C-alpha positions as a printed NumPy array, in Angstrom:
array([[  0.02 ,  -0.069,  -0.08 ],
       [  2.787,   2.379,   0.821],
       [  4.332,   1.835,  -2.666],
       [  0.915,   2.747,  -4.32 ],
       [  0.699,   5.771,  -2.016],
       [  4.076,   7.106,  -3.028],
       [  3.342,   6.479,  -6.705],
       [  0.08 ,   8.761,  -6.453],
       [  2.16 ,  11.213,  -4.504],
       [  4.582,  11.574,  -7.295],
       [  1.82 ,  12.456,  -9.682],
       [  0.66 ,  15.443,  -7.537],
       [  3.78 ,  16.658,  -5.426],
       [  3.628,  20.524,  -6.407],
       [  4.502,  23.55 ,  -4.509],
       [  1.297,  25.277,  -3.365],
       [  1.693,  29.036,  -2.488],
       [ -0.555,  30.136,   0.388],
       [ -3.66 ,  32.137,  -0.883],
       [ -9.297,  32.992,   2.722],
       [-16.006,  35.379,   2.545],
       [-15.972,  37.25 ,   5.812],
       [-13.258,  37.704,   8.468],
       [-15.237,  36.996,  11.599],
       [-13.338,  34.371,  13.562],
       [-16.463,  31.859,  14.262],
       [-13.97 ,  29.23 ,  14.949],
       [-11.107,  29.94 ,  17.503],
       [ -9.579,  28.749,  20.624],
       [ -8.416,  29.551,  24.235],
       [ -4.866,  28.989,  25.163],
       [ -2.674,  29.1  ,  28.316],
       [  1.104,  28.624,  29.492],
       [  1.011,  28.373,  33.11 ],
       [  3.658,  27.625,  35.731],
       [  0.739,  26.928,  38.158],
       [  1.948,  29.02 ,  40.78 ],
       [ -0.977,  31.313,  41.107],
       [ -3.586,  31.266,  43.915],
       [ -6.176,  28.6  ,  43.218],
       [ -4.162,  26.907,  40.468],
       [ -3.3  ,  23.774,  42.545],
       [ -5.492,  21.658,  44.85 ],
       [ -3.085,  18.963,  46.238],
       [ -4.686,  16.217,  48.501],
       [ -1.619,  14.157,  48.598],
       [ -2.583,  11.168,  46.427],
       [ -3.671,  13.365,  43.411],
       [ -3.521,  17.045,  42.377],
       [ -6.138,  18.957,  40.612],
       [ -4.71 ,  21.924,  38.431],
       [ -6.652,  24.82 ,  37.14 ],
       [ -4.576,  26.615,  34.435],
       [ -4.894,  30.229,  33.551],
       [ -6.245,  30.649,  29.948],
       [ -6.569,  33.462,  27.749],
       [-10.227,  33.659,  27.753],
       [-13.377,  31.527,  27.936],
       [-14.888,  29.36 ,  25.505],
       [-18.224,  31.397,  24.548],
       [-21.541,  29.643,  25.63 ],
       [-23.292,  27.377,  23.098],
       [-20.031,  26.824,  21.437],
       [-19.059,  23.443,  20.279],
       [-15.814,  21.973,  21.395],
       [-13.58 ,  20.474,  18.684],
       [-10.508,  19.467,  20.381],
       [ -8.056,  19.838,  23.284],
       [ -4.299,  19.658,  23.717],
       [ -2.09 ,  19.695,  26.678],
       [  1.871,  19.734,  27.169],
       [  2.223,  18.774,  30.821],
       [  5.865,  19.242,  31.938],
       [  6.538,  17.102,  35.044],
       [  9.141,  17.942,  37.798],
       [ 12.474,  16.484,  37.771],
       [ 12.507,  12.91 ,  39.006],
       [  8.856,  12.157,  37.895],
       [  8.686,   9.712,  34.857],
       [  5.801,  11.151,  32.647],
       [  3.245,   8.604,  31.699],
       [ -0.364,   8.73 ,  30.588],
       [ -1.392,   6.509,  33.72 ],
       [ -0.464,   9.557,  35.783],
       [ -3.373,  11.572,  34.098],
       [ -6.655,  10.85 ,  35.674],
       [ -8.978,  13.44 ,  34.108],
       [ -9.259,  16.483,  31.847],
       [-12.534,  18.346,  32.836],
       [-14.71 ,  21.397,  32.067],
       [-16.692,  21.947,  35.429],
       [-19.298,  19.256,  35.747],
       [-20.095,  19.374,  32.118],
       [-17.364,  17.412,  30.701],
       [-14.833,  14.638,  31.872],
       [-12.269,  13.131,  29.815],
       [-10.232,  10.352,  30.915],
       [ -7.407,   8.297,  29.402],
       [ -8.611,   4.578,  28.139],
       [-10.164,   3.723,  24.991],
       [ -9.476,   5.074,  21.58 ],
       [-10.34 ,   8.895,  21.749],
       [ -7.505,  10.399,  23.895],
       [ -4.035,  10.106,  22.311],
       [ -0.804,  10.752,  24.087],
       [  2.958,  10.591,  23.88 ],
       [  6.065,  11.342,  26.043],
       [  9.111,  13.389,  25.45 ],
       [ 11.744,  14.169,  28.234],
       [  9.765,  15.482,  30.903],
       [  6.581,  16.294,  28.809],
       [  3.349,  14.35 ,  28.446],
       [  1.464,  15.351,  25.407],
       [ -2.305,  14.925,  25.234],
       [ -4.822,  15.337,  22.509],
       [ -8.509,  14.707,  22.408],
       [-10.645,  15.371,  19.09 ],
       [-14.254,  14.588,  20.513],
       [-14.251,  12.069,  17.659],
       [-16.001,   9.5  ,  19.381],
       [-18.923,  11.562,  20.641],
       [-22.482,  10.867,  19.329],
       [-23.838,  14.095,  20.368],
       [-21.766,  17.457,  20.002],
       [-19.849,  18.647,  23.172],
       [-21.5  ,  22.009,  23.515],
       [-20.558,  24.581,  26.409],
       [-23.547,  25.236,  28.493],
       [-22.281,  27.156,  31.322],
       [-19.332,  29.115,  32.585],
       [-16.657,  27.228,  34.399],
       [-12.876,  26.121,  34.504],
       [-10.633,  23.835,  32.656],
       [ -8.928,  21.62 ,  35.099],
       [ -6.717,  18.354,  34.948],
       [ -5.966,  15.991,  37.406],
       [ -2.81 ,  13.975,  37.931],
       [ -1.771,  11.348,  40.407],
       [  0.742,  12.305,  43.06 ],
       [  1.357,  15.355,  45.3  ],
       [  2.137,  18.438,  43.099],
       [  4.267,  16.641,  40.302],
       [  3.613,  19.017,  37.583],
       [  5.804,  22.059,  36.624],
       [  4.065,  23.786,  33.855],
       [  1.225,  23.048,  31.288],
       [  0.464,  24.445,  27.796],
       [ -3.405,  24.086,  27.636],
       [ -5.279,  24.454,  24.179],
       [ -8.847,  24.231,  23.571],
       [-10.531,  24.959,  19.993],
       [-14.272,  25.557,  19.266],
       [-16.583,  26.776,  16.78 ],
       [-19.798,  28.934,  16.996],
       [-23.424,  27.131,  16.316],
       [-25.374,  30.253,  15.534],
       [-27.18 ,  30.405,  12.288],
       [-24.866,  31.305,   9.517],
       [-21.666,  31.351,  11.746],
       [-20.023,  28.917,   9.667],
       [-22.026,  28.287,   6.432],
       [-19.955,  25.452,   5.206],
       [-20.464,  23.425,   8.322],
       [-24.263,  23.349,   7.414],
       [-25.213,  19.943,   7.344],
       [-27.214,  20.557,   3.794],
       [-24.035,  21.813,   2.178],
       [-22.297,  18.881,   0.403],
       [-18.733,  20.001,   0.825],
       [-17.118,  16.733,  -0.614],
       [-17.497,  16.385,  -4.341],
       [-16.337,  13.645,  -6.873],
       [-14.213,  14.768,  -9.844],
       [-13.949,  12.706, -13.045],
       [-11.711,  12.965, -16.111],
       [-14.482,  14.349, -18.426],
       [-14.626,  17.461, -16.015],
       [-11.072,  18.374, -16.963],
       [-12.114,  21.166, -19.155],
       [-14.329,  22.719, -16.354],
       [-11.524,  22.169, -13.818],
       [ -9.039,  24.062, -16.067],
       [-11.661,  26.983, -16.651],
       [-12.163,  27.671, -12.989],
       [-11.038,  30.951, -11.228],
       [-11.069,  32.075,  -7.608],
       [-14.271,  33.768,  -8.215],
       [-16.074,  30.714, -10.127],
       [-18.626,  28.994,  -8.03 ],
       [-18.074,  25.171,  -7.439],
       [-20.73 ,  24.192,  -9.863],
       [-19.959,  20.387, -10.858],
       [-18.715,  17.257,  -9.467],
       [-21.028,  14.55 ,  -8.014],
       [-22.011,  14.306,  -4.328],
       [-19.942,  11.826,  -2.535],
       [-22.824,  10.236,  -1.122],
       [-23.358,   8.47 ,  -4.69 ],
       [-20.047,   6.802,  -4.234],
       [-20.114,   2.891,  -3.731],
       [-18.878,   1.659,  -0.412],
       [-15.537,   0.188,   0.203],
       [-13.626,   2.183,  -2.208],
       [-10.25 ,   3.924,  -2.166],
       [-10.444,   7.758,  -2.012],
       [ -8.233,  10.687,  -2.34 ],
       [ -9.342,  13.879,  -0.596],
       [ -7.931,  17.29 ,  -1.786],
       [ -8.006,  19.796,   0.952],
       [ -7.373,  23.694,   0.371],
       [ -6.162,  25.551,   3.258],
       [ -6.583,  29.259,   4.657],
       [ -8.372,  31.559,   2.154],
       [ -7.115,  34.925,   3.134],
       [ -8.126,  36.531,  -0.359],
       [-11.93 ,  35.475,   0.463],
       [-11.965,  33.145,  -2.778],
       [-15.32 ,  31.848,  -3.745],
       [-13.354,  28.742,  -5.21 ],
       [-10.091,  28.064,  -3.405],
       [ -9.38 ,  25.36 ,  -5.849],
       [ -9.484,  28.063,  -8.599],
       [ -6.432,  29.774,  -7.422],
       [ -3.454,  30.37 ,  -9.617],
       [ -3.928,  27.046, -11.575],
       [ -2.014,  24.989,  -8.903],
       [ -4.806,  22.903,  -7.85 ],
       [ -6.252,  22.43 , -11.27 ],
       [ -2.644,  21.013, -12.172],
       [ -2.816,  18.493,  -9.213],
       [ -6.513,  17.575, -10.18 ],
       [ -5.296,  16.887, -13.772],
       [ -2.354,  14.861, -12.772],
       [ -4.574,  12.758, -10.401],
       [ -7.452,  12.1  , -12.934],
       [ -4.727,  10.984, -15.645],
       [ -2.39 ,   9.096, -13.334],
       [ -1.982,   5.388, -14.258],
       [ -1.968,   4.255, -10.835],
       [ -5.086,   6.202,  -9.746],
       [ -6.949,   4.763, -12.757],
       [ -5.434,   1.054, -12.394],
       [ -6.386,   0.94 ,  -8.76 ],
       [ -9.853,   2.402,  -8.987],
       [ -9.393,   5.413,  -6.751],
       [-11.98 ,   8.034,  -6.296],
       [-10.705,  11.633,  -6.584],
       [-12.663,  14.121,  -4.458],
       [-12.248,  17.557,  -2.981],
       [-13.486,  19.206,  -0.012],
       [-14.866,  22.835,  -0.116],
       [-14.64 ,  24.841,   3.002],
       [-13.769,  28.366,   1.4  ],
       [-16.19 ,  30.602,   3.206],
       [-15.165,  28.985,   6.585],
       [-11.434,  29.209,   5.798],
       [-11.898,  33.07 ,   4.948],
       [-10.844,  34.365,   8.372],
       [ -9.317,  37.56 ,   7.31 ],
       [ -6.163,  38.745,   5.27 ],
       [ -2.429,  37.628,   5.498],
       [ -1.22 ,  41.282,   5.585],
       [  1.545,  42.034,   7.877],
       [ -0.554,  43.487,  10.697],
       [ -1.472,  42.584,  14.374],
       [ -3.998,  40.461,  13.144],
       [ -2.142,  38.175,  10.919],
       [ -1.448,  35.413,  13.537],
       [ -5.16 ,  35.544,  14.634],
       [ -6.44 ,  35.269,  11.201],
       [ -4.392,  32.218,  10.497],
       [ -5.022,  30.631,  13.836],
       [ -8.669,  31.186,  13.084],
       [ -8.313,  29.293,   9.824],
       [ -6.68 ,  26.28 ,  11.676],
       [ -9.391,  26.228,  14.133],
       [-12.054,  26.265,  11.164],
       [-10.309,  23.415,   9.763],
       [-10.344,  21.322,  12.871],
       [-14.305,  21.924,  13.098],
       [-14.621,  20.531,   9.485],
       [-12.414,  17.553,  10.284],
       [-15.311,  15.941,  12.043],
       [-17.939,  16.717,   9.178],
       [-15.297,  15.491,   6.428],
       [-14.611,  12.125,   8.555],
       [-18.3  ,  11.264,   8.787],
       [-18.905,  11.994,   5.094],
       [-16.12 ,   9.72 ,   4.239],
       [-17.019,   7.194,   7.068],
       [-20.624,   6.777,   5.556],
       [-19.225,   5.055,   2.587],
       [-16.632,   2.709,   4.603],
       [-13.509,   3.485,   2.259],
       [-10.783,   0.738,   2.411],
       [ -8.116,   3.366,   1.946],
       [ -7.907,   7.107,   2.201],
       [ -5.187,   9.573,   0.972],
       [ -5.614,  13.19 ,   2.222],
       [ -3.472,  15.742,   0.051],
       [ -3.927,  18.757,   2.415],
       [ -2.398,  22.229,   2.097],
       [ -1.718,  24.789,   4.803],
       [ -4.539,  24.726,   7.41 ],
       [ -6.345,  22.074,   5.496],
       [ -3.933,  19.77 ,   7.308],
       [ -6.023,  20.1  ,  10.703],
       [ -9.148,  19.068,   8.848],
       [ -7.206,  15.957,   7.58 ],
       [ -5.858,  15.389,  11.064],
       [ -9.432,  15.171,  12.781],
       [-11.116,  13.415,   9.963],
       [ -8.594,  10.629,  10.008],
       [ -8.78 ,  10.307,  13.727],
       [-12.59 ,   9.867,  13.281],
       [-12.01 ,   7.094,  10.308],
       [ -9.565,   5.139,  12.426],
       [-11.906,   5.15 ,  15.286],
       [-14.618,   3.819,  13.247],
       [-12.671,   1.463,  11.417],
       [ -9.173,   0.462,  12.66 ],
       [ -8.29 ,  -1.621,   9.54 ],
       [ -8.699,   1.198,   7.16 ],
       [ -5.41 ,   2.61 ,   5.672],
       [ -4.895,   6.244,   5.789],
       [ -2.208,   8.684,   4.433],
       [ -1.899,  12.38 ,   4.849],
       [  0.404,  14.201,   2.462],
       [  1.093,  17.525,   3.817],
       [  1.72 ,  20.617,   1.479],
       [  3.244,  23.406,   3.404],
       [  1.297,  22.667,   6.448],
       [  0.36 ,  25.476,   8.84 ],
       [  1.683,  24.448,  12.364],
       [  2.361,  26.97 ,  15.112],
       [  5.922,  26.276,  16.236],
       [  6.127,  28.422,  19.535],
       [  8.62 ,  31.077,  18.262],
       [  6.877,  33.666,  20.343],
       [  5.988,  35.92 ,  17.512],
       [  2.588,  37.885,  18.158],
       [  1.563,  35.322,  20.938],
       [  2.497,  32.201,  18.759],
       [  2.003,  28.962,  20.39 ],
       [  3.648,  25.671,  19.897],
       [  1.217,  22.996,  18.398],
       [  3.98 ,  20.989,  16.846],
       [  3.503,  17.953,  18.987],
       [ -0.271,  17.948,  18.737],
       [  0.371,  17.88 ,  14.809],
       [  2.831,  15.123,  15.019],
       [  0.362,  12.834,  17.26 ],
       [ -1.691,  12.395,  14.138],
       [  1.013,   9.701,  13.37 ],
       [ -0.628,   7.52 ,  15.839],
       [ -3.771,   7.07 ,  13.76 ],
       [ -2.402,   7.329,  10.16 ],
       [ -0.252,   4.649,   8.452],
       [  1.964,   7.438,   6.88 ],
       [  2.463,  11.136,   6.9  ],
       [  4.458,  12.764,   4.176],
       [  6.749,  14.352,   4.02 ],
       [  8.174,  12.383,   6.961]])
């Protein structure tokens, strides 16, 4: 399978420049880097300690949670392990404990990295009251610091139009549509491609995922002919044709339009909002794909679109551990914690997806 995947990638590996209808941040996040020294940060009962980190805001009421991520740094002499984490909670509304498939973790040095994508929930995790985020670990005050990240999206009417369940984001492309593909522009509405619900079950599927849309393109696949080239290469690729792969693309252009990429104080916030919107779309994409029980999925994702691929892949592996999944990342947008304008480090969160994919490229 890996050889076939690599042959397909050879047909499409091209450089994609970053190129997003409104600038409202209807998907966003709260974040905190806390040494846990403040009053009320720590409740130590000896056998266990509950921490309440300081975050830079509150998740708005009636928002739907998309993921949380923690980097827990333990004190010297403590060996980090997921077995030391008892619970991550939001007041009395939400309690997430290790065990089962949904919570993922990794250890590096004194750090325990934890990710939860709410991909196992049958009902949305919606914030109904104001409360605090906490996490509880074994032992007497064993934690030195924590990075705590929570992303969410709004549920009000029209807040995120591409998340509307009536909008069919995932469309199937075919070779006879190549003239239409080549004629697309950033302002050409996406008017062709069959609904993915018409695809037979058990197929191999390629999913194209655009990224941040800072220019407010109506059609982010019509931008600078780069996606058209990839689509044309795929639809003519001998491996794709011989192996019966279904070529699709996922449209989230309106929700990816979170503001311009001009050099201003809003640049990081606009880019971050596109990443958080992508995470919200990951669950919708995963469910659309999962309804047809594909045997293999290859995501080719650009920029912030990688976060949609990450969460969609987590959902698919939860539904069917036997599915084969590869994510090909084109210029992925990942916060690296360089400190610029409040930038945060989500590198380990991004890397955790190797636990539920069969290959991430480039490696």
